LOTOR-702969 format. One line per field, with one value per residue (C-alpha): residue number from 1; residue in three letters; chain; z, x, y. Coordinates in Angstrom, 2 decimals. Layout:
N
n	[NUM,...]
res	[ALA,...]
chain	[A,...]
pz	[Z,...]
px	[X,...]
py	[Y,...]
This chain:
185
n	[1,2,3,4,5,6,7,8,9,10,11,12,13,14,15,16,17,18,19,20,21,22,23,24,25,26,27,28,29,30,31,32,33,34,35,36,37,38,39,40,41,42,43,44,45,46,47,48,49,50,51,52,53,54,55,56,57,58,59,60,61,62,63,64,65,66,67,68,69,70,71,72,73,74,75,76,77,78,79,80,81,82,83,84,85,86,87,88,89,90,91,92,93,94,95,96,97,98,99,100,101,102,103,104,105,106,107,108,109,110,111,112,113,114,115,116,117,118,119,120,121,122,123,124,125,126,127,128,129,130,131,132,133,134,135,136,137,138,139,140,141,142,143,144,145,146,147,148,149,150,151,152,153,154,155,156,157,158,159,160,161,162,163,164,165,166,167,168,169,170,171,172,173,174,175,176,177,178,179,180,181,182,183,184,185]
res	[MET,LYS,PRO,ALA,ALA,GLY,LEU,ASN,PRO,THR,PRO,ASP,GLN,GLN,ARG,LEU,ILE,ALA,GLY,ARG,HIS,HIS,ASN,PRO,PHE,ALA,VAL,LEU,GLY,PRO,HIS,ARG,THR,THR,ASP,LYS,ALA,ALA,ASN,LEU,ALA,THR,MET,THR,LEU,PHE,LYS,PRO,GLY,ALA,LYS,THR,LEU,ALA,PHE,ARG,THR,GLY,ARG,GLY,GLU,GLU,LYS,LEU,LEU,PRO,ILE,GLY,ASN,THR,GLY,LEU,PHE,ARG,TRP,GLN,GLY,GLN,ALA,SER,LEU,LEU,PRO,LEU,HIS,PRO,LEU,ILE,ILE,GLN,GLU,ASN,SER,ASP,GLY,SER,CYS,PHE,ALA,PHE,TYR,ASP,ALA,TYR,SER,PHE,GLN,PRO,GLN,LEU,SER,ASP,GLU,GLU,LEU,HIS,ARG,PHE,ASN,PHE,ASP,THR,HIS,TRP,HIS,ALA,TYR,LYS,LEU,LEU,GLY,ALA,HIS,PRO,GLN,VAL,ILE,ASP,GLY,VAL,ALA,GLY,THR,LEU,PHE,ALA,VAL,TRP,ALA,PRO,ASN,ALA,GLU,ARG,VAL,SER,VAL,VAL,GLY,ASP,PHE,ASN,HIS,TRP,ASP,GLY,ARG,VAL,CYS,PRO,MET,ARG,SER,ARG,GLY,ASP,SER,GLY,VAL,TRP,GLU,LEU,PHE,LEU,PRO]
chain	[A,A,A,A,A,A,A,A,A,A,A,A,A,A,A,A,A,A,A,A,A,A,A,A,A,A,A,A,A,A,A,A,A,A,A,A,A,A,A,A,A,A,A,A,A,A,A,A,A,A,A,A,A,A,A,A,A,A,A,A,A,A,A,A,A,A,A,A,A,A,A,A,A,A,A,A,A,A,A,A,A,A,A,A,A,A,A,A,A,A,A,A,A,A,A,A,A,A,A,A,A,A,A,A,A,A,A,A,A,A,A,A,A,A,A,A,A,A,A,A,A,A,A,A,A,A,A,A,A,A,A,A,A,A,A,A,A,A,A,A,A,A,A,A,A,A,A,A,A,A,A,A,A,A,A,A,A,A,A,A,A,A,A,A,A,A,A,A,A,A,A,A,A,A,A,A,A,A,A,A,A,A,A,A,A]
pz	[10.46,10.58,9.24,5.24,6.34,5.24,4.92,6.92,6.10,3.82,4.25,2.64,4.95,8.03,7.10,6.61,9.74,11.90,10.00,7.70,4.15,1.76,-0.75,0.68,-3.45,-3.42,-0.68,-0.11,-3.21,-6.07,-7.90,-11.46,-12.15,-14.98,-16.32,-18.42,-19.28,-15.96,-15.48,-11.76,-9.25,-5.69,-3.28,0.35,3.17,6.38,8.85,12.20,14.45,11.80,12.28,8.59,5.38,1.80,-1.19,-3.72,-7.38,-10.30,-8.15,-5.07,-2.13,-1.95,1.20,2.26,4.33,7.09,7.17,10.93,13.55,11.90,10.88,7.04,4.79,1.34,-1.44,-3.89,-7.25,-10.85,-12.16,-13.89,-10.08,-8.73,-9.59,-10.22,-7.42,-4.64,-2.26,0.91,3.82,7.01,10.70,13.96,16.93,18.54,15.70,13.80,10.02,7.26,3.79,2.02,-1.11,-1.16,-1.03,-2.73,-6.24,-7.22,-9.61,-8.55,-8.96,-9.05,-12.51,-12.94,-14.81,-11.69,-9.43,-11.83,-11.91,-8.07,-7.27,-9.96,-8.23,-11.23,-9.55,-8.88,-6.74,-4.50,-2.18,-4.84,-4.50,-1.20,2.23,1.60,-1.26,-1.80,-4.76,-6.99,-8.66,-11.07,-9.59,-5.90,-3.39,-1.81,-0.26,-2.08,1.14,-0.30,1.79,0.94,3.42,1.29,3.82,5.43,5.14,6.13,6.07,6.85,7.06,11.03,12.29,14.87,11.67,11.67,15.85,15.07,14.12,11.61,10.10,8.51,5.89,4.77,1.40,-1.65,-2.15,-5.38,-5.85,-5.53,-5.35,-1.44,-2.04,-0.58,-1.61,-0.82,-2.33,0.90,-0.78]
px	[16.69,19.29,18.69,20.85,23.85,23.06,19.27,17.90,14.49,14.13,12.94,9.67,9.45,10.10,7.00,5.30,6.11,5.06,1.55,2.39,2.81,-0.13,0.63,1.58,1.47,4.32,6.50,5.02,4.21,6.03,8.12,9.72,12.69,13.15,16.19,14.32,17.74,18.88,14.98,15.22,11.85,12.06,9.17,8.48,5.47,5.32,4.35,5.23,5.59,6.76,9.39,10.16,8.11,8.90,7.21,6.76,8.15,8.36,11.74,10.94,10.57,12.23,12.66,12.65,15.15,13.92,14.92,16.46,13.46,11.13,8.00,9.59,10.64,12.42,13.15,15.08,15.82,15.21,11.70,10.80,10.57,8.13,4.91,1.72,0.03,2.74,1.41,3.21,4.38,4.85,6.10,5.63,7.64,5.68,5.56,2.35,2.77,-0.14,-0.66,-2.08,-1.34,0.29,-2.64,0.13,0.06,-3.20,-4.20,-6.89,-10.13,-12.08,-12.25,-11.91,-15.56,-17.08,-14.87,-15.73,-19.58,-19.08,-17.91,-20.17,-23.52,-24.25,-23.18,-27.10,-25.44,-22.54,-23.03,-21.65,-19.39,-18.64,-18.61,-16.88,-17.68,-16.76,-14.79,-12.51,-9.65,-7.16,-8.82,-8.00,-10.64,-11.27,-13.15,-12.46,-13.10,-13.74,-14.64,-15.20,-12.69,-11.69,-9.67,-7.31,-4.43,-4.68,-7.36,-6.08,-8.26,-8.16,-9.33,-8.58,-6.65,-4.38,-4.04,-5.86,-2.28,-3.79,-0.28,-0.79,-3.13,-3.16,-5.19,-4.69,-5.78,-7.20,-6.53,-8.98,-12.41,-11.48,-11.91,-9.37,-9.82,-8.14,-8.29,-7.98,-7.29]
py	[-10.87,-8.14,-4.90,-4.15,-1.98,1.51,1.60,4.30,5.99,8.51,11.60,10.64,7.47,9.69,11.24,7.91,6.37,9.63,8.86,12.89,11.69,12.57,10.71,7.08,5.07,7.08,5.52,1.97,-0.92,-1.65,0.98,-0.27,1.92,4.59,3.30,0.04,-1.35,-1.93,-3.60,-3.23,-2.39,-1.73,-2.72,-0.61,-1.97,-0.60,-3.66,-2.87,-5.80,-8.13,-10.13,-10.61,-9.94,-11.73,-12.53,-15.44,-15.81,-17.63,-19.16,-19.61,-16.31,-13.17,-11.41,-7.91,-6.39,-3.87,-0.23,0.30,-0.91,1.33,-1.28,-0.32,-3.14,-2.72,-5.49,-4.33,-6.77,-7.53,-6.62,-9.39,-11.16,-8.68,-9.72,-7.80,-7.87,-9.65,-11.96,-11.05,-13.70,-11.94,-14.19,-11.97,-12.32,-15.18,-17.18,-16.44,-16.52,-15.27,-14.23,-10.99,-9.26,-6.11,-2.99,-1.19,-2.58,-1.84,1.19,3.72,2.10,5.12,6.56,10.16,10.54,9.39,11.95,14.94,13.78,13.66,16.96,18.36,16.98,14.63,11.92,9.95,7.23,8.15,5.74,3.38,5.40,6.15,3.81,-0.09,-2.24,-5.84,-6.01,-8.26,-6.33,-8.42,-12.08,-11.09,-9.95,-7.12,-4.84,-1.35,1.59,5.19,8.58,12.13,14.32,17.62,18.67,16.18,15.78,11.43,9.22,5.75,2.43,1.10,-2.27,-5.43,-6.46,-3.79,-3.04,0.38,1.94,4.71,4.72,1.29,1.73,5.04,6.04,7.60,10.73,11.50,14.94,18.05,15.35,15.48,11.45,9.46,5.63,2.38,-1.33,-3.51,-7.43]
């Protein structure tokens, strides 16, 4: 698939590609436009090495267009076509395919109350808050990762599943709490 004409990475996307963006959820995942009358949405994914990306809708598949040669893919269309948690179909250049749910479509899972108790040393079970915990969210099974890294500029989940590329699964900063989290389906 050829990149769409005129699709170049924005400054926020360039920071994400470089591993320097502190809020990946501002760039990645689904975003509905503020214009309710237009009923439009966008979705951006960062999958270096992917040949094509698409997601399933009630009427078939919608393709995401590559943004240059950056590993970023973007879709724009009617918000009604975008599921709450899009199931992404990825095809690689070797012909292999697999499906996964977009991690950046999930809301924060740690409550503000839990984070407040953690910061004021009144959370007696921090081991239940931090670490890797299997969970089912909105019917989607995965693992919630949470770490305390108050001085970090960026924190990522890495492993064989993302070729140890720290840019691919950046976590969400939970502000002044120092906690970073990401639910990976």
